[in-house]
C-alpha positions as CSV (number, residue, x, y, z in Angstrom):
1,X,-21.9,191.5,-222.9
2,X,-21.3,193.3,-220.1
3,X,-20.2,191.3,-216.5
4,X,-22.3,193.0,-214.0
5,X,-19.8,194.0,-210.9
6,X,-21.2,193.2,-207.3
7,X,-20.6,195.6,-204.7
8,X,-21.3,195.1,-200.9
9,X,-22.2,197.0,-197.8
10,X,-22.6,196.2,-194.2
11,X,-24.0,199.5,-193.5
12,X,-26.3,201.5,-195.7
13,X,-27.8,201.0,-199.0
14,X,-27.0,204.5,-199.8
15,X,-25.1,205.2,-203.1
16,X,-22.4,208.3,-202.5
17,X,-21.5,207.9,-206.3
18,X,-17.6,209.1,-206.6
19,X,-16.8,209.4,-210.0
20,X,-15.6,205.7,-210.0
21,X,-17.3,203.5,-207.2
22,X,-20.7,203.8,-205.1
23,X,-19.4,205.3,-201.8
24,X,-16.8,204.6,-199.4
25,X,-19.1,202.0,-197.7
26,X,-19.0,200.0,-200.2
27,X,-16.7,197.0,-201.0
28,X,-16.1,195.4,-204.5
29,X,-16.3,191.4,-204.1
30,X,-16.8,190.3,-207.7
31,X,-18.8,189.5,-210.5
32,X,-21.4,188.1,-212.0
33,X,-21.0,185.4,-214.8
34,X,-24.1,186.0,-217.3
35,X,-23.9,183.0,-219.0
36,X,-23.7,180.8,-215.7
37,X,-26.4,183.5,-213.8
38,X,-28.7,183.4,-216.9
39,X,-31.7,183.3,-214.9
40,X,-30.4,185.6,-212.4
41,X,-29.3,187.6,-215.1
42,X,-33.4,188.5,-216.3
43,X,-33.9,190.6,-212.7
44,X,-30.9,193.0,-214.3
45,X,-32.2,192.9,-217.3
46,X,-35.7,194.4,-216.1
47,X,-34.0,197.8,-215.5
48,X,-31.4,197.8,-217.8
49,X,-33.2,196.5,-221.1
50,X,-36.5,196.8,-220.4
51,X,-37.3,192.9,-220.0
52,X,-40.9,192.6,-218.6
53,X,-40.5,189.0,-217.1
54,X,-37.9,187.3,-214.6
55,X,-37.1,183.7,-214.4
56,X,-36.1,181.8,-211.1
57,X,-35.4,182.6,-207.3
58,X,-33.5,185.9,-206.7
59,X,-30.2,183.9,-206.2
60,X,-27.3,183.8,-207.7
61,X,-23.3,182.8,-207.4
62,X,-21.0,185.4,-207.2
63,X,-18.0,184.9,-209.4
64,X,-16.0,186.3,-205.7
65,X,-12.5,187.9,-206.0
66,X,-10.6,185.3,-203.9
67,X,-8.0,188.6,-202.8
68,X,-11.3,190.1,-201.3
69,X,-11.5,189.8,-197.3
70,X,-15.4,189.9,-197.6
71,X,-15.1,186.7,-200.1
72,X,-12.6,184.7,-198.4
73,X,-14.9,185.5,-194.9
74,X,-18.2,185.0,-196.4
75,X,-19.5,181.9,-194.6
76,X,-19.8,184.3,-191.4
77,X,-20.8,187.9,-192.8
78,X,-23.9,188.9,-191.2
79,X,-26.9,190.2,-193.4
80,X,-25.5,192.5,-196.1
81,X,-26.8,195.4,-198.9
82,X,-26.1,194.6,-202.7
83,X,-25.4,196.9,-205.5
84,X,-25.0,195.7,-208.8
85,X,-23.0,197.6,-211.5
86,X,-24.8,196.4,-214.5
87,X,-22.0,197.6,-216.7
88,X,-19.0,196.5,-215.2
89,X,-15.8,197.7,-216.4
90,X,-17.3,198.1,-219.7
91,X,-19.3,201.3,-219.5
92,X,-17.1,203.9,-220.7
93,X,-17.3,201.8,-223.6
94,X,-21.0,201.6,-224.1
95,X,-22.7,204.7,-225.8
96,X,-25.0,206.2,-223.3
97,X,-24.5,203.9,-220.1
98,X,-24.6,206.3,-217.2
99,X,-23.0,205.3,-214.0
100,X,-25.9,203.1,-212.4
101,X,-26.5,200.9,-209.7
102,X,-29.4,198.4,-208.8
103,X,-29.4,198.5,-205.1
104,X,-30.9,195.5,-203.0
105,X,-34.5,196.5,-201.5
106,X,-33.7,194.3,-198.2
107,X,-30.4,192.8,-196.7
108,X,-29.4,189.9,-198.7
109,X,-27.2,186.7,-196.9
110,X,-24.7,183.9,-198.1
111,X,-26.5,181.0,-197.6
112,X,-26.8,177.5,-199.4
113,X,-28.7,177.6,-202.7
114,X,-30.7,174.7,-204.3
115,X,-28.6,174.3,-207.5
116,X,-25.2,173.8,-207.3
117,X,-22.6,176.1,-208.1
118,X,-21.2,176.2,-211.7
119,X,-18.3,175.3,-212.4
120,X,-15.5,178.2,-213.9
121,X,-15.1,178.5,-217.5
122,X,-11.6,176.2,-217.7
123,X,-10.2,178.9,-219.9
124,X,-10.0,181.3,-216.9
125,X,-6.7,182.2,-215.7
126,X,-7.9,182.8,-212.1
127,X,-10.3,180.9,-210.4
128,X,-13.2,183.1,-208.6
129,X,-14.7,181.7,-205.1
130,X,-18.2,180.8,-205.6
131,X,-20.5,182.6,-203.1
132,X,-23.9,181.8,-202.8
133,X,-26.3,185.3,-202.7
134,X,-30.1,185.3,-202.1
135,X,-32.3,188.7,-202.4
136,X,-35.3,189.4,-200.8
137,X,-38.1,190.8,-202.2
138,X,-39.6,194.1,-201.0
139,X,-43.3,194.8,-202.3
140,X,-42.4,192.6,-204.9
141,X,-39.2,194.0,-206.2
142,X,-35.6,192.9,-205.5
143,X,-34.0,196.0,-206.7
144,X,-34.1,199.9,-206.9
145,X,-32.4,201.5,-209.5
146,X,-29.9,204.5,-208.9
147,X,-28.6,206.5,-212.2
148,X,-26.4,209.3,-212.1
149,X,-27.7,211.9,-214.6
150,X,-26.2,212.8,-217.3
151,X,-24.2,216.4,-216.8
């Protein structure tokens, strides 16, 4: 199972892949716990395994890195672009997994969600900050996929 990484940008949704990141204007802010966010993960599965349907609203709790300045100030963040690396750190170990980012079609925002944030797994040594993120659909879609061509 992969742990998707979440990147944010206040300035642009463009991907300027440099071999490691989606570009200088993107900041890595945390991960998606796919066990706790299984409904939202269906939005990712549409792009990576060809799933046909999604469950639930386009929102999730980010497992935010407590050392990230963006995470520390998430309550006062202006709307932002989201890029999700569905493979996360496992990409290099997955045969045929090219650099891929699912980029939000509209700016997302931090806001309260209907459901409460899930508790982190009791075995985790780090304690992520649960950041509520709500995405918007444009033309019925939440994301556009960007993939680095094999070369």
